[in-house]
C-alpha positions in Angstrom: -7.0 1.1 -11.3 -9.3 1.7 -8.5 -8.7 2.9 -5.1 -11.9 2.7 -2.6 -10.7 4.0 1.1 -12.2 3.5 4.2 -11.3 4.1 7.6 -11.0 1.9 10.8 -10.4 3.9 14.0 -7.0 6.1 12.9 -6.3 3.2 9.8 -7.3 4.4 6.4 -7.6 1.2 4.6 -7.1 1.7 0.5 -8.9 -1.2 -1.4 -7.0 -1.5 -4.5 -8.5 -3.1 -7.3 -6.4 -3.5 -10.9 -3.0 -3.8 -12.3 -0.5 -1.6 -10.1 1.7 -0.6 -13.4 3.4 1.8 -15.0 1.3 5.0 -15.9 -1.8 6.4 -14.2 -2.4 3.8 -11.2 1.3 4.3 -10.2 0.6 8.1 -10.1 -3.1 7.4 -8.7 -1.7 5.5 -5.9 0.8 8.3 -4.9 -1.7 11.2 -5.4 -3.6 9.5 -3.2 -1.4 8.7 -0.6 0.1 12.4 -0.6 -3.4 13.4 -0.2 -4.1 11.1 2.6 -0.9 12.7 4.7 -1.8 16.1 3.9 -5.0 15.5 5.7 -3.3 14.2 8.6 -4.3 10.3 8.0 -0.7 8.6 8.5 -1.4 5.2 9.3 -2.3 3.5 5.9 -2.9 0.1 5.0 -2.8 -0.8 1.6 -5.7 -4.1 0.9 -3.8 -5.9 -2.4 -6.2 -8.5 -2.8 -7.6 -7.4 -6.0 -4.2 -6.6 -7.0 -3.0 -9.1 -9.2 -0.1 -7.5 -11.3 2.6 -5.0 -9.7 5.5 -3.9 -12.3 8.6 -2.3 -11.6 7.2 1.1 -11.6 4.4 0.0 -9.3 7.2 -1.2 -7.0 8.8 2.4 -7.3 5.6 3.5 -6.6 5.1 1.5 -3.3 8.7 2.6 -2.1 7.7 6.1 -3.1 4.7 5.7 -0.8 6.6 4.0 2.2 9.3 6.8 2.3 6.3 9.3 2.1 4.3 8.2 5.0 7.6 7.0 7.3 9.2 10.6 6.5 5.5 11.9 7.6 5.4 10.2 11.1 3.4 7.4 9.9 3.0 3.7 9.1 2.2 2.0 5.9 1.5 -1.6 5.7 0.2 -3.9 3.2 -2.7 -6.2 3.2 -3.9 -10.0 1.1 -0.9 -9.6 -1.4 -1.1 -12.0 -4.4 1.4 -15.2 -4.0 3.0 -13.4 -7.4 3.1 -9.9 -5.8 4.4 -11.5 -2.6 6.8 -12.9 -4.5 7.8 -10.2 -6.4 8.5 -7.7 -3.0 10.6 -11.1 -2.0 12.8 -10.7 -4.7 12.9 -7.1 -4.5 13.7 -7.2 -1.1 10.6 -5.2 0.4 9.1 -8.1 2.6 12.3 -7.1 4.7 10.8 -3.3 4.5 7.3 -3.7 4.3 5.2 -5.3 7.0 2.6 -7.6 5.5 -0.7 -9.0 6.7 -3.2 -11.8 5.5 -5.5 -10.9 8.4 -6.9 -7.4 8.5 -8.2 -7.3 11.7 -4.4 -8.4 12.7 -3.1 -5.5 10.3 -5.4 -3.0 12.1 -4.2 -4.2 15.7 -0.6 -3.7 14.8 -1.0 -0.3 14.3 
């Protein structure tokens, strides 16, 4: 998985590319989140536009990341999940926990 961070004001946007599945991709995401929090970057937006597949380990990584950011006084939100990813988030009940946006400008204003 590729993770390309960029900033817009106080928000760090992580453009993810590839599957968020068991192994390296889930670990890379949680390590990147921990690194950003250590730098004081507390407003994080995960762009999932190019993430076709998330498995149970990936869901676990999202939950771990969300909890870590929240406990650190920040906010983690999702942008552009695919239809399949949105369905998985719905099935797991995460749609009621995570804020999800289809428009980057609207997502940025929500912080």
